[in-house]
Each structure stands twice: as structure tokens, then as C-alpha cells.
N, C-alpha and C positions, 0 to 999 in steps of 0.2 A: 504493500500500500504506500509505503514511503517512496519507493521508486516510481510508482504510478503518479503520485502527487507531484513529485519533482519534475517528471516528464511534462506534466500539464502546465506547471507554473514557472519553471526555471529557478525556483527558490532553492537556497542551500539545503542540503540533505537534513542537517540537524534541525533547521527551522521547520521543515516538513514533518519531521518526527514529533517535534513539540506541538505543532498545530494539530496533528492527528490525535495525539494524546489528550490535548485540551478538548478536542471535539468528540472524544470517545469513539473514534473510528469513523465518524461521519465525514465522508470525502467532501461533500458540498460545503459543509460547515467549516472544514479545515481550509478550503480555498478562501472562504470569507475572512477567516482569521489571518491568513497570509496577506490578503488585500489590505487589512487594517495595519498590519505590521510593516509591509513592504511597499505599500502604495500601489500604483497602477501596473507595475511591472508584472505582478502575478496574474492580474486580470487579463492583460493583453496576451500573455503567453497561453493562458488557459483557453483562449478563443481559437487557437490554432487548429486547423482541420487535419484529420488523420486518415479518414476513409478514402478509397480510390473510386475513380469513375470519371464521367464527363458531364458537362452542361452543353446542351445544344439548343439552337434557336431557329425559328422559321418566322420571318416577318414579311408581309406583303401588304402595303397600304396601311389600312387601319386594323388589319387582322394579324395577330402574331401569337407565338407561343414560346415558352421557355420550359425545358424539361431537364431533369437530372436522372441519369442512369448510372447505377453503381456496379462495381465489380470488386474483385478481391485484391488485385495487384495493379501497380502502375504499368507493368508490362502489357497487360490486357487492355488497359485504357488507351493504348496507342494502336491496338489491333484494327486493321482496316474494316473487318466485318463488324466489329463492335461499334466503331465510329459510324458506319453506315446505318446500323440498327438505331443508334441514338438520333441521328439526323432524321431518319424515317419517322420515328416516334414524334419528334417535334412537328414535322409536317402534317402528320395525322391529327395531332391535337389542334393545330391551327385550322385545318380544313373541316374537321368533323365536330369539334367541340365536345368530346366525351365528358361524362359527368364525373368519372373517377378513374383510377388506375385499372380497375377491372373492366370498365367499358372500353378504355383505350386498348387494353390487351386483346379484346374480342374483335377489334377492327381488322378488315381484310388487309393482308400484307404477305408478300413472299420474298425470300432472300436466300441465297446460297443453297437453293434446293429445298428449303424449308417453308412451310406454310400450312394452311391458307390464312392463318391469323398472325397478328403480331406476337401473341403468346406462344404459338407453335414455333415461330422463328426464334424467340428467346430460348425456349427449351432445346431447340436444335443446336443453337450456338453454344449453349452450355455443354452439350455433349461433344461438339466439334472442338471447342477451345479448351475444355476441361476445367472451367472455372465458373463458379456461380455468378449470376448477374441479375439485377432487379431494376424495375422502374420505380423510382422513389417518389417523385412528385412532379407536378407541372402546373403552369399558370397560363391561361389563355386570355387574350384581349380581343374584343370585337365590338367595342362601344361606339365606334365612329370617329374617335379622336386619332390624331396622328401618333405614330410610334417611332421611337428611336431605340436601337439596341447596340450593345457592345459585348464582345466576347474577349476575355483576356486568356488567350490560349484556349484550353478546353476545360479549365477548372473554375472559372468565374464567369457568370453571365448576368446581364442586366437588360431589362426592357423598361423604357420610360414612356409614359403616356402624357401627351402634351398638346397645347395649342400655341402656335407661334413659330419661332425661328428653329429650323431643323438642325442647324449647326450648333446652336446653343444647347438644344436637347441632347445631341450626340455627346457634347462635352460633359453634360451632366451625367449621362450614362457612364462615361469613363471615370468621372469623379466618384460616382457611387461604387464602382468596382474597386477604386483605390481606397476610399475612406470608410466604406461599409456602414452607412448610417442605419439607425434602427427604425426610423420613421421619417415621413415627409416633414412634419413639424413637431414641436415639443408637445403639443396637445395630443398627438397620436402615438407618442412613445408608450408601449405597453405598460400597464400599471405595475405588473410584477417586476419589471426592470427598475422602475422608479422606486418601488418599495425596497427592493434589495439594495439599491444605491443609498437610499436614506438610512437604512439600518447600518450599513458599513460606515457611512459618514458620521452617524451618531456615536458609534463605538470609537472612531478615531478622535472625534471632538471631545468625548468624555475623558480620554487619556490626557487631555491638556490641563485638566484640573481647574479650569476657569468657571466663573459663575454660570448658573443655568441659562440665564438670558443670553449670555455671550455664546454658550454652546449651541443654543437654538439657532442663533444667527449664523454660526459657522456651518451647521448642518444644512440650513436652507441655501446658503451660498454654494456649498458643495453640490447640492442637488441641481441648482440652476446651472452651474458650470457643466455638470454631466449632461443635462438636457441640451445645452447648446452644442456640446461635442457630438451628440448622437442624432441630432435633428438635421436633416438634409439642408433645408433652407437657411439654417443658422451656421452651418459649417463654413469655414474659409474655403473659397473656391480654389481647387488645386492649380488652376491656371491664372489666378489673380495676379495681375502685373505688379500691384503694390503689396502683395502678400497679405492683404487685409480684407479685401472685398468678399462678402459672403455670397453663397450660391443664390440666395434670394435676391440680393442686390443686383447680381449679374443678370438674372432672369428679368428683373424689372427693367433694366437698361435695354434688354433685347426684346421687350414687349412679349414675353413668353410666359405662359402659365403651365405649371405642372399639375397633372391630375392624379398621378400616382406612379409608383415604380415597383419592380420586383427584382430582388437580388438573390441569386443562387450561388453558393460556394460549395464545391464538391465535398460531400462528407460532413457538412456542418452539423454538429450535434450527434454524430455517430461515433461510437467508440470502436477503434480498430484493434483487432486481436494482435498482440505482440508475441512473437516467438523467440525463445532463447536458443539460437542456433547452436551455440557451443554446448549447452546442456543437452540438447537433442542428440548431437553427435556422440557425446560422452555416454549417454544412455544406450545408444545403439551399439557402441563398442563394448560396453559392459554386458549387454545382452548377448552379443556374439561370443564373447569369452565364456559366458555361462553355458 
């Protein structure tokens, strides 16, 4: 558990051990304790993605889709058949608008001699490639607004729904991929994220030993700073010439309005199995001797 926590947070091993002891073995609570003690470093490292796969997009006019397809290894995520399957899934979502992954899987599709449905192709490729793969999630846009999208390789995908300047919208899509905002505005940041940040800020402020009214102001200041950091329109635009202009201010200058965005990062929130190769080899050698 100490090793797992260290891998997620980059915190020193002894700090991880102390945090787990204090949290009675609760991994999530231990991460929060490290956030309090070590600041944002632990939180940023904890957000790193570990699972493999690709994000694919299909956009034509005001209709578009973003999909995430997962596999077991980075090697398979570069396989041509796997990539073709992912792109086909995105195109099927955009064209047919399935209600869920089961409905998407039942759509007609043939590839590499497998079919007649997307699910049949998936099963066929599992047998051919020798590695499990799954359709994790998708998002479809078809509301009539303009769409801009950006793919950072095959691991990060963004679709932005907008009215106005297409170049500005494309820049915002690239900004989202780089800065990974949690919501369009501070009012839309999920309550659970705000509550968690408030709890962490309260613990950090309490350690200052200052009067209650000062602690309350410190907590509120920390929460407001957090909201500004994770809200798209409040973030400093990555291409700002002065290094200060916010995304919202840039869009206002370009007479462009954002209606929403979707950001997919491969494996986000998925725990990846880690294997101890040396231990595995040692076990095989011992078994052979026996």
C-alpha cells in the first residue's frame, strides 16, 4: 500500500507510510493527508493516468463524437486494427447516436473478417490480438451549434461546442487538452470536488493556529483560488500574449460563446494492474527447480 500511494502521489516513502497509518489504511484519506502536508504536488501526481487505450473523434459540421476505447498495453494501443476499430466506433456514434455502450456495440460493422456487429468485431480482435479491449465511454453532439475538436496524439481528446470564431474555438480545445479544466465555469464545478477542496483547505488552515475568523477567510480564499484554477473561462489562456488574459476574456474579444466541452484522457480514473516482473521470474525459476 505504501508503494501504491507513493506511485500515485510522488510523496516520500516515509510520508506515505505515516499518512496510511494516520488514515488507518484508507488510501483516499491518506492522499488527502498528503495534500495537506505536501501541498498540490501530491494532488497533481495523483491525477496521472495509468490505463492504456485511445481516444478517437469523428466531427462533421454540427455533429460529432468522442469515444474512449481501452486495452491492456501501450503496444496494442498502436495496433492498426485496434486504431481502426476505435475510429469506426467514433463514426458510428456520430452517425447513429446510440443510447449507451450496449446499443453502440449492437450496430452493424465488419472489420478484419469479423462481424456483423461492432461487438463481434471487438470479440474477434480480442482473439486475433490476444488482449482484452473494451468500449469505455462516448459523448455525442448534435444540437446544431458549431464544433471544434483537438486530439493530442491518441491519449487526449477534446470537443468544444461553440458559436462564433472557429479558430478561437480550436485554440480553446487545445487549451482544454493542456490545462484539463473540471468545468466551463466555477458555478459548474462538481460539488464533490469543491467539498473535498474545502475540507483539505480547512485542515491546512487549522494547522496555522490562527483565530477562527482568520481560518475561515483562509479556507474561503483557498476554495476560490481552486475554482479559478479548474474553471475553463477563468483559467489563463495558454496562448495569452501577456501571460494574463483569461480564456473568457479571449473569447469575449473574439465574439465567441462556449456552450460546453468534453475532455477525455485515456484511462482517467482507472487503476492499472502493476506486475513485479522480477518477482514473477524468480517465482518461475523456483518452480522449475522444485
